[in-house]
N, CA, C and O atoms as a GROMACS GRO file, in nm:
protein
  288
    1MET      N    1  -0.890   2.285   0.198
    1MET     CA    2  -0.810   2.348   0.096
    1MET      C    3  -0.804   2.289   0.004
    1MET      O    4  -0.727   2.195   0.023
    2LYS      N    5  -0.850   2.290  -0.110
    2LYS     CA    6  -0.792   2.146  -0.223
    2LYS      C    7  -0.652   2.217  -0.292
    2LYS      O    8  -0.631   2.336  -0.313
    3ALA      N    9  -0.556   2.089  -0.322
    3ALA     CA   10  -0.452   2.166  -0.357
    3ALA      C   11  -0.472   2.033  -0.506
    3ALA      O   12  -0.521   1.921  -0.523
    4HIS      N   13  -0.384   2.155  -0.601
    4HIS     CA   14  -0.384   2.014  -0.755
    4HIS      C   15  -0.210   2.092  -0.801
    4HIS      O   16  -0.143   2.194  -0.789
    5ARG      N   17  -0.208   1.968  -0.853
    5ARG     CA   18  -0.023   1.939  -0.870
    5ARG      C   19  -0.092   1.897  -1.016
    5ARG      O   20  -0.197   1.838  -1.043
    6ILE      N   21   0.039   1.966  -1.116
    6ILE     CA   22   0.032   1.943  -1.237
    6ILE      C   23   0.182   2.009  -1.261
    6ILE      O   24   0.236   2.107  -1.209
    7GLU      N   25   0.237   1.894  -1.384
    7GLU     CA   26   0.373   1.968  -1.413
    7GLU      C   27   0.340   1.987  -1.605
    7GLU      O   28   0.265   1.924  -1.679
    8THR      N   29   0.410   2.072  -1.624
    8THR     CA   30   0.412   2.122  -1.736
    8THR      C   31   0.553   2.203  -1.766
    8THR      O   32   0.646   2.226  -1.688
    9THR      N   33   0.535   2.243  -1.927
    9THR     CA   34   0.598   2.298  -1.984
    9THR      C   35   0.666   2.431  -2.024
    9THR      O   36   0.716   2.409  -2.134
   10LEU      N   37   0.693   2.570  -1.982
   10LEU     CA   38   0.665   2.720  -2.077
   10LEU      C   39   0.710   2.662  -2.213
   10LEU      O   40   0.792   2.587  -2.266
   11THR      N   41   0.596   2.751  -2.238
   11THR     CA   42   0.629   2.826  -2.398
   11THR      C   43   0.758   2.878  -2.423
   11THR      O   44   0.831   2.903  -2.327
   12GLU      N   45   0.808   2.907  -2.575
   12GLU     CA   46   0.932   2.976  -2.577
   12GLU      C   47   0.914   3.108  -2.572
   12GLU      O   48   1.021   3.168  -2.579
   13ASP      N   49   0.814   3.179  -2.560
   13ASP     CA   50   0.804   3.310  -2.515
   13ASP      C   51   0.758   3.322  -2.400
   13ASP      O   52   0.706   3.431  -2.377
   14GLY      N   53   0.757   3.210  -2.276
   14GLY     CA   54   0.786   3.237  -2.122
   14GLY      C   55   0.628   3.208  -2.067
   14GLY      O   56   0.598   3.206  -1.948
   15THR      N   57   0.547   3.189  -2.161
   15THR     CA   58   0.359   3.213  -2.086
   15THR      C   59   0.343   3.053  -2.036
   15THR      O   60   0.431   2.970  -2.061
   16LEU      N   61   0.247   3.027  -1.978
   16LEU     CA   62   0.211   2.937  -1.950
   16LEU      C   63   0.088   2.874  -1.953
   16LEU      O   64   0.030   2.970  -1.902
   17ILE      N   65   0.002   2.795  -1.970
   17ILE     CA   66  -0.122   2.787  -2.042
   17ILE      C   67  -0.183   2.662  -1.918
   17ILE      O   68  -0.161   2.544  -1.943
   18ILE      N   69  -0.247   2.694  -1.809
   18ILE     CA   70  -0.318   2.539  -1.752
   18ILE      C   71  -0.482   2.524  -1.771
   18ILE      O   72  -0.564   2.611  -1.742
   19LYS      N   73  -0.498   2.447  -1.805
   19LYS     CA   74  -0.624   2.385  -1.868
   19LYS      C   75  -0.674   2.303  -1.771
   19LYS      O   76  -0.585   2.247  -1.706
   20ASP      N   77  -0.846   2.262  -1.723
   20ASP     CA   78  -0.892   2.167  -1.672
   20ASP      C   79  -0.835   2.143  -1.562
   20ASP      O   80  -0.776   2.039  -1.532
   21LEU      N   81  -0.858   2.274  -1.472
   21LEU     CA   82  -0.836   2.256  -1.311
   21LEU      C   83  -0.955   2.199  -1.264
   21LEU      O   84  -1.063   2.196  -1.323
   22PRO      N   85  -0.935   2.164  -1.183
   22PRO     CA   86  -1.059   2.113  -1.042
   22PRO      C   87  -1.094   2.222  -0.976
   22PRO      O   88  -1.073   2.220  -0.855
   23PHE      N   89  -1.154   2.340  -1.032
   23PHE     CA   90  -1.198   2.486  -0.953
   23PHE      C   91  -1.330   2.510  -1.056
   23PHE      O   92  -1.376   2.478  -1.166
   24GLN      N   93  -1.356   2.587  -0.938
   24GLN     CA   94  -1.535   2.647  -0.997
   24GLN      C   95  -1.449   2.816  -1.063
   24GLN      O   96  -1.369   2.895  -1.013
   25ALA      N   97  -1.527   2.806  -1.206
   25ALA     CA   98  -1.492   2.970  -1.202
   25ALA      C   99  -1.557   3.090  -1.153
   25ALA      O  100  -1.677   3.111  -1.135
   26GLY      N  101  -1.430   3.182  -1.128
   26GLY     CA  102  -1.477   3.276  -0.992
   26GLY      C  103  -1.420   3.243  -0.841
   26GLY      O  104  -1.423   3.309  -0.737
   27GLU      N  105  -1.377   3.138  -0.867
   27GLU     CA  106  -1.295   3.070  -0.715
   27GLU      C  107  -1.182   3.112  -0.728
   27GLU      O  108  -1.110   3.080  -0.823
   28ALA      N  109  -1.137   3.211  -0.614
   28ALA     CA  110  -1.000   3.248  -0.564
   28ALA      C  111  -0.906   3.106  -0.535
   28ALA      O  112  -0.920   3.002  -0.471
   29VAL      N  113  -0.825   3.155  -0.603
   29VAL     CA  114  -0.704   3.018  -0.609
   29VAL      C  115  -0.525   3.128  -0.561
   29VAL      O  116  -0.496   3.246  -0.548
   30GLU      N  117  -0.475   3.034  -0.554
   30GLU     CA  118  -0.315   3.080  -0.512
   30GLU      C  119  -0.199   2.975  -0.583
   30GLU      O  120  -0.179   2.854  -0.582
   31ILE      N  121  -0.152   3.065  -0.630
   31ILE     CA  122  -0.078   3.024  -0.758
   31ILE      C  123   0.117   3.008  -0.719
   31ILE      O  124   0.179   3.104  -0.674
   32ILE      N  125   0.188   2.864  -0.750
   32ILE     CA  126   0.287   2.902  -0.653
   32ILE      C  127   0.379   2.816  -0.755
   32ILE      O  128   0.371   2.694  -0.742
   33ILE      N  129   0.446   2.854  -0.834
   33ILE     CA  130   0.570   2.806  -0.927
   33ILE      C  131   0.684   2.755  -0.914
   33ILE      O  132   0.758   2.854  -0.907
   34LEU      N  133   0.750   2.659  -0.906
   34LEU     CA  134   0.834   2.598  -0.863
   34LEU      C  135   0.901   2.530  -0.949
   34LEU      O  136   0.838   2.465  -1.033
   35GLU      N  137   1.060   2.529  -0.946
   35GLU     CA  138   1.138   2.444  -1.131
   35GLU      C  139   1.143   2.351  -1.042
   35GLU      O  140   1.143   2.345  -0.919
   36SER      N  141   1.152   2.238  -1.184
   36SER     CA  142   1.128   2.112  -1.138
   36SER      C  143   1.273   2.071  -1.201
   36SER      O  144   1.330   2.100  -1.306
   37SER      N  145   1.315   1.974  -1.065
   37SER     CA  146   1.449   1.898  -1.049
   37SER      C  147   1.506   1.842  -1.180
   37SER      O  148   1.617   1.808  -1.139
   38SER      N  149   1.505   1.812  -1.301
   38SER     CA  150   1.501   1.703  -1.406
   38SER      C  151   1.627   1.554  -1.341
   38SER      O  152   1.617   1.431  -1.349
   39GLN      N  153   1.729   1.639  -1.286
   39GLN     CA  154   1.820   1.504  -1.204
   39GLN      C  155   1.801   1.482  -1.103
   39GLN      O  156   1.807   1.561  -1.008
   40PRO      N  157   1.763   1.324  -1.100
   40PRO     CA  158   1.759   1.266  -0.972
   40PRO      C  159   1.859   1.249  -0.842
   40PRO      O  160   1.961   1.180  -0.845
   41SER      N  161   1.814   1.323  -0.726
   41SER     CA  162   1.921   1.346  -0.624
   41SER      C  163   1.975   1.252  -0.577
   41SER      O  164   1.919   1.151  -0.533
   42ASP      N  165   2.140   1.284  -0.584
   42ASP     CA  166   2.185   1.157  -0.516
   42ASP      C  167   2.173   1.082  -0.350
   42ASP      O  168   2.192   0.968  -0.306
   43SER      N  169   2.131   1.211  -0.292
   43SER     CA  170   2.084   1.171  -0.216
   43SER      C  171   2.009   1.034  -0.175
   43SER      O  172   1.932   0.984  -0.257
   44ASN      N  173   2.033   0.961  -0.027
   44ASN     CA  174   1.936   0.863  -0.028
   44ASN      C  175   1.831   0.893   0.038
   44ASN      O  176   1.828   0.967   0.136
   45ARG      N  177   1.725   0.829  -0.019
   45ARG     CA  178   1.598   0.876   0.024
   45ARG      C  179   1.599   0.772   0.136
   45ARG      O  180   1.573   0.823   0.245
   46TYR      N  181   1.619   0.659   0.140
   46TYR     CA  182   1.601   0.597   0.289
   46TYR      C  183   1.790   0.554   0.391
   46TYR      O  184   1.861   0.454   0.380
   47PRO      N  185   1.805   0.650   0.458
   47PRO     CA  186   1.950   0.616   0.450
   47PRO      C  187   1.961   0.526   0.542
   47PRO      O  188   2.072   0.483   0.573
   48LEU      N  189   1.830   0.477   0.609
   48LEU     CA  190   1.823   0.337   0.734
   48LEU      C  191   1.851   0.226   0.662
   48LEU      O  192   1.928   0.145   0.712
   49ARG      N  193   1.802   0.205   0.553
   49ARG     CA  194   1.779   0.118   0.506
   49ARG      C  195   1.814   0.008   0.501
   49ARG      O  196   1.838   0.014   0.381
   50GLY      N  197   1.850  -0.135   0.536
   50GLY     CA  198   2.006  -0.232   0.560
   50GLY      C  199   2.064  -0.205   0.663
   50GLY      O  200   2.136  -0.300   0.693
   51LYS      N  201   2.072  -0.101   0.754
   51LYS     CA  202   2.114  -0.121   0.890
   51LYS      C  203   2.053  -0.178   0.960
   51LYS      O  204   1.930  -0.190   0.958
   52VAL      N  205   2.136  -0.228   1.039
   52VAL     CA  206   2.089  -0.328   1.201
   52VAL      C  207   2.048  -0.224   1.301
   52VAL      O  208   2.132  -0.157   1.361
   53ILE      N  209   1.934  -0.213   1.316
   53ILE     CA  210   1.886  -0.098   1.439
   53ILE      C  211   1.899  -0.224   1.602
   53ILE      O  212   1.850  -0.335   1.622
   54HIS      N  213   1.971  -0.151   1.671
   54HIS     CA  214   1.993  -0.282   1.836
   54HIS      C  215   1.915  -0.156   1.947
   54HIS      O  216   1.913  -0.040   1.905
   55TYR      N  217   1.866  -0.182   2.058
   55TYR     CA  218   1.781  -0.192   2.111
   55TYR      C  219   1.875  -0.218   2.227
   55TYR      O  220   1.894  -0.339   2.235
   56ASP      N  221   1.982  -0.107   2.378
   56ASP     CA  222   2.019  -0.159   2.455
   56ASP      C  223   1.907  -0.253   2.562
   56ASP      O  224   1.917  -0.366   2.611
   57ASP      N  225   1.801  -0.151   2.572
   57ASP     CA  226   1.733  -0.213   2.696
   57ASP      C  227   1.565  -0.142   2.645
   57ASP      O  228   1.519  -0.045   2.705
   58PRO      N  229   1.502  -0.198   2.544
   58PRO     CA  230   1.363  -0.144   2.488
   58PRO      C  231   1.256  -0.151   2.618
   58PRO      O  232   1.171  -0.067   2.647
   59PHE      N  233   1.290  -0.290   2.692
   59PHE     CA  234   1.205  -0.256   2.830
   59PHE      C  235   1.203  -0.237   2.916
   59PHE      O  236   1.103  -0.266   2.983
   60GLU      N  237   1.314  -0.172   2.972
   60GLU     CA  238   1.337  -0.056   3.081
   60GLU      C  239   1.251   0.047   3.063
   60GLU      O  240   1.218   0.102   2.958
   61PRO      N  241   1.201   0.078   3.225
   61PRO     CA  242   1.122   0.190   3.205
   61PRO      C  243   1.215   0.324   3.178
   61PRO      O  244   1.335   0.328   3.207
   62ALA      N  245   1.124   0.461   3.105
   62ALA     CA  246   1.172   0.593   3.128
   62ALA      C  247   1.196   0.618   3.200
   62ALA      O  248   1.312   0.659   3.198
   63VAL      N  249   1.129   0.624   3.331
   63VAL     CA  250   1.200   0.670   3.475
   63VAL      C  251   1.206   0.576   3.580
   63VAL      O  252   1.148   0.469   3.597
   64PRO      N  253   1.279   0.629   3.638
   64PRO     CA  254   1.373   0.541   3.747
   64PRO      C  255   1.194   0.493   3.834
   64PRO      O  256   1.098   0.570   3.849
   65ILE      N  257   1.202   0.337   3.878
   65ILE     CA  258   1.038   0.297   3.937
   65ILE      C  259   1.009   0.420   4.060
   65ILE      O  260   0.921   0.505   4.063
   66GLU      N  261   1.126   0.391   4.161
   66GLU     CA  262   1.085   0.517   4.257
   66GLU      C  263   1.032   0.610   4.255
   66GLU      O  264   0.961   0.666   4.339
   67ASP      N  265   1.083   0.652   4.092
   67ASP     CA  266   0.988   0.842   4.060
   67ASP      C  267   0.818   0.781   4.051
   67ASP      O  268   0.722   0.849   4.015
   68TRP      N  269   0.816   0.696   4.076
   68TRP     CA  270   0.672   0.650   3.969
   68TRP      C  271   0.535   0.722   4.126
   68TRP      O  272   0.544   0.680   4.242
   69GLU      N  273   0.466   0.792   4.098
   69GLU     CA  274   0.464   0.793   4.189
   69GLU      C  275   0.295   0.690   4.227
   69GLU      O  276   0.241   0.655   4.332
   70VAL      N  277   0.276   0.681   4.149
   70VAL     CA  278   0.125   0.532   4.191
   70VAL      C  279   0.216   0.418   4.267
   70VAL      O  280   0.146   0.334   4.324
   71LEU      N  281   0.372   0.396   4.280
   71LEU     CA  282   0.390   0.309   4.347
   71LEU      C  283   0.387   0.330   4.476
   71LEU      O  284   0.394   0.238   4.558
   72GLN      N  285   0.376   0.474   4.509
   72GLN     CA  286   0.419   0.520   4.643
   72GLN      C  287   0.289   0.532   4.766
   72GLN      O  288   0.315   0.569   4.880
   0.00000   0.00000   0.00000
């Protein structure tokens, strides 16, 4: 599936004209129209940037050693 993204503005009469698409004539396509938000969102795109990451014991096994079948 090929995807093509383009941003454009509707004309005053509410029509939309899209030219120079990278598809062949007669090819079936799906059109999805989304409203573009013109204002940047206030949410932080990278909420963990600058935060300290701490691991209690990163090399501790995920399961107790007694449960390892290979050691029995």
